[in-house]
C-alpha positions as MATLAB code, in Angstrom:
seq = 'MVAARKRRVSAARKRRQQRLKIGAVTGGVSVVVLVAFWSVIWPYLVGALVLGGVSGGGWWLWRTDRFIRGGDRRWRHEESVKAGHRTLSEVDGMTGTEFEDFVVNLCRRDGCADVRRVGGSYDNGADVLGFLPDGRSMVIQCKRYTPKSKIPSREVRDLLGARVHFKVDVAIFVATTYFSRPAEKFATENDILAVHRDHLGLWNNGASLLSLGAVNGLGQGDRRHRERWKATYE';
ca = [
       0.000    0.000    0.000;
       2.852    2.357    0.849;
       4.545    1.683   -2.492;
       1.305    2.252   -4.387;
       0.738    5.520   -2.546;
       4.266    6.674   -3.407;
       3.662    5.848   -7.084;
       0.422    7.900   -7.059;
       2.205   10.856   -5.430;
       5.044   10.623   -7.949;
       2.612   10.471  -10.871;
       0.697   13.503   -9.566;
       3.969   15.435   -9.165;
       4.941   14.614  -12.758;
       1.544   15.797  -14.051;
       1.924   19.108  -12.204;
       5.399   19.571  -13.629;
       4.125   18.854  -17.126;
       1.315   21.420  -16.742;
       3.821   24.009  -15.531;
       6.078   23.338  -18.507;
       3.178   23.630  -20.934;
       2.077   26.868  -19.298;
       5.586   28.293  -19.451;
       5.976   27.347  -23.115;
       2.553   28.801  -23.992;
       3.343   32.015  -22.123;
       6.725   32.308  -23.845;
       5.210   31.783  -27.270;
       2.508   34.389  -26.511;
       5.159   36.934  -25.519;
       7.187   36.236  -28.647;
       4.103   36.570  -30.880;
       3.070   39.759  -29.079;
       6.499   41.324  -29.553;
       6.814   40.184  -33.149;
       3.413   41.411  -34.225;
       3.025   44.334  -31.800;
       2.482   46.878  -34.562;
      -0.477   44.827  -35.798;
      -1.919   43.723  -32.451;
      -1.722   46.887  -30.361;
      -4.752   48.683  -31.935;
      -6.943   45.650  -31.192;
      -5.551   45.336  -27.689;
      -6.150   49.002  -26.927;
      -9.650   48.751  -28.443;
     -10.459   45.766  -26.230;
      -9.247   47.616  -23.142;
     -11.272   50.724  -24.035;
     -14.375   48.644  -24.781;
     -13.983   46.820  -21.473;
     -13.603   50.123  -19.621;
     -16.661   51.643  -21.311;
     -18.733   48.510  -20.627;
     -17.663   48.448  -16.984;
     -18.393   52.159  -16.567;
     -21.787   51.787  -18.232;
     -22.681   48.859  -15.966;
     -21.647   50.854  -12.884;
     -23.757   53.843  -13.994;
     -26.738   51.558  -14.664;
     -26.481   49.963  -11.211;
     -26.107   53.377   -9.566;
     -29.134   54.713  -11.441;
     -31.231   51.706  -10.405;
     -30.165   52.131   -6.779;
     -30.998   55.854   -6.759;
     -34.322   55.373   -8.569;
     -35.278   52.512   -6.256;
     -34.520   54.608   -3.189;
     -36.483   57.517   -4.643;
     -39.509   55.302   -5.335;
     -39.418   53.913   -1.805;
     -39.170   57.416   -0.337;
     -42.052   58.684   -2.470;
     -44.192   55.687   -1.507;
     -43.469   56.190    2.190;
     -44.294   59.891    1.946;
     -47.480   59.104    0.031;
     -48.529   56.612    2.697;
     -47.894   59.194    5.441;
     -49.774   61.925    3.584;
     -52.827   59.786    2.836;
     -52.939   57.782    6.044;
     -56.207   57.844    7.968;
     -57.134   55.897   11.056;
     -60.008   53.474   10.668;
     -61.970   55.645   13.103;
     -61.547   58.555   10.683;
     -62.641   56.326    7.819;
     -65.735   55.295    9.789;
     -66.683   58.971   10.032;
     -66.508   59.576    6.273;
     -69.501   59.955    4.015;
     -69.964   57.485    1.177;
     -68.519   59.943   -1.336;
     -65.546   60.743    0.900;
     -64.848   57.028    1.276;
     -64.907   56.566   -2.496;
     -62.417   59.429   -2.876;
     -60.280   57.833   -0.167;
     -60.186   54.550   -2.136;
     -59.354   56.448   -5.343;
     -56.361   58.072   -3.621;
     -55.133   54.711   -2.323;
     -55.309   53.311   -5.859;
     -53.368   56.252   -7.263;
     -50.786   55.918   -4.503;
     -50.148   52.331   -5.622;
     -49.610   53.302   -9.257;
     -53.063   52.580  -10.693;
     -53.810   54.585  -13.834;
     -56.848   56.553  -15.030;
     -58.602   56.016  -11.696;
     -61.874   57.896  -11.441;
     -64.944   57.884   -9.229;
     -68.148   57.063  -11.100;
     -70.504   56.312   -8.209;
     -74.009   57.723   -8.272;
     -77.662   56.798   -8.496;
     -77.161   54.976  -11.795;
     -73.630   53.653  -11.417;
     -74.468   50.094  -12.553;
     -72.717   48.656   -9.512;
     -69.474   50.612   -9.959;
     -68.034   53.305   -7.722;
     -64.492   53.453   -9.120;
     -63.014   52.503  -12.494;
     -59.402   52.426  -13.597;
     -56.390   50.265  -14.406;
     -54.129   48.303  -12.078;
     -50.345   48.897  -12.262;
     -50.001   45.722  -14.357;
     -52.403   47.130  -16.982;
     -55.529   45.141  -16.139;
     -58.787   47.095  -16.024;
     -60.705   47.145  -12.733;
     -64.051   48.060  -11.236;
     -64.398   48.798   -7.515;
     -67.497   48.824   -5.338;
     -67.055   50.831   -2.116;
     -69.240   50.320    0.960;
     -68.762   52.505    4.025;
     -70.939   50.608    6.502;
     -70.821   50.636   10.289;
     -68.270   48.130   11.585;
     -70.909   45.855   13.126;
     -72.690   45.407    9.773;
     -71.963   42.549    7.386;
     -71.753   42.692    3.601;
     -74.448   40.337    2.204;
     -73.763   38.081   -0.750;
     -76.294   39.878   -2.965;
     -74.097   42.991   -3.013;
     -71.098   40.933   -4.069;
     -73.234   39.381   -6.839;
     -74.070   42.897   -8.008;
     -70.359   43.580   -8.391;
     -69.994   40.464  -10.515;
     -72.646   41.918  -12.793;
     -70.746   45.219  -12.902;
     -67.599   43.395  -14.015;
     -69.537   41.923  -16.942;
     -71.277   45.230  -17.721;
     -68.071   47.285  -17.845;
     -66.081   44.454  -19.484;
     -63.175   44.759  -17.026;
     -60.600   42.217  -15.897;
     -60.760   42.576  -12.121;
     -63.590   43.275   -9.667;
     -62.755   44.620   -6.188;
     -65.128   45.101   -3.255;
     -63.772   47.474   -0.594;
     -65.681   47.670    2.701;
     -65.186   49.260    6.113;
     -66.688   46.156    7.708;
     -66.629   42.385    7.130;
     -68.312   40.051    4.676;
     -70.834   37.416    5.595;
     -69.542   33.883    5.092;
     -71.663   33.326    1.956;
     -70.474   36.681    0.576;
     -66.808   35.879    1.171;
     -67.211   32.423   -0.365;
     -68.981   33.856   -3.417;
     -66.217   36.430   -3.865;
     -63.386   33.895   -3.800;
     -65.246   31.461   -6.074;
     -65.752   34.203   -8.675;
     -62.291   35.828   -8.522;
     -63.537   38.943   -6.744;
     -61.046   40.646   -4.422;
     -62.916   41.117   -1.131;
     -61.151   43.858    0.844;
     -62.685   43.699    4.314;
     -61.850   45.885    7.298;
     -58.608   44.108    8.196;
     -57.347   44.261    4.612;
     -58.381   47.907    4.375;
     -56.187   48.606    7.395;
     -53.240   46.869    5.708;
     -53.822   48.776    2.478;
     -54.103   52.084    4.321;
     -50.846   51.341    6.184;
     -48.821   50.864    3.006;
     -49.520   47.385    1.618;
     -50.137   47.525   -2.134;
     -53.523   46.736   -3.635;
     -52.042   43.889   -5.688;
     -50.545   42.284   -2.574;
     -53.995   41.937   -1.015;
     -54.834   39.309   -3.606;
     -52.494   36.891   -1.840;
     -54.668   36.947    1.305;
     -58.058   37.120   -0.386;
     -60.568   34.784    1.255;
     -58.185   33.665    4.031;
     -60.481   34.678    6.882;
     -61.466   37.832    8.657;
     -59.572   37.858   11.946;
     -59.033   35.139   14.562;
     -61.231   34.451   17.607;
     -59.497   36.997   19.859;
     -59.768   39.592   17.132;
     -63.507   38.960   16.780;
     -63.987   39.155   20.560;
     -62.274   42.567   20.682;
     -64.324   43.689   17.698;
     -67.589   42.662   19.370;
     -66.603   44.379   22.620;
     -65.881   47.577   20.692;
     -68.803   47.769   18.298;
     -71.638   45.682   19.766;
];
């Protein structure tokens, strides 16, 4: 075993020596070629160095620009959240029209485009129309009810009809209270974003409208939350 190990070590040493010799020969040949043909090669070599420098500088400027723009967007979003923030108690004191305007401002804060309030006596189930940041069209129904009320399923069905009537991609129901179980089930089964009171609080505190889709239909507070809610509003 010892002899075999020595042979393996000797063979490995010979391979390393051979690689070093090949590297030395290749390097020597490269130097000779470079010297011999310097007058021909140097413009290409300088061009490669300049191109590499320009590419590296451009990449650094691009990264710096992205960093600055990203920081600016975050700062603007934070300032927009602070400027438009309202407590839920303040929201509860709004009129229906004021609540619709409040929702419009939240949509605009999140980058939604062409957002406008269309609510009225003959609104065909729509209070707000516009486009999400990803380009999809949306219709929003806004309900500023007392916190102890529940949104019935018939009102969510009306929003489904509004989505068909206005030929939009996304239907969103924003409420200052909670949905009845049938209403919440109907919303999730028909791809309606049901923004209940808890989600409205998240949205008001800076969460984006699109992010609320990830928690759509996942409940409306735990047992302790419901007990505190009942003690406050019932």
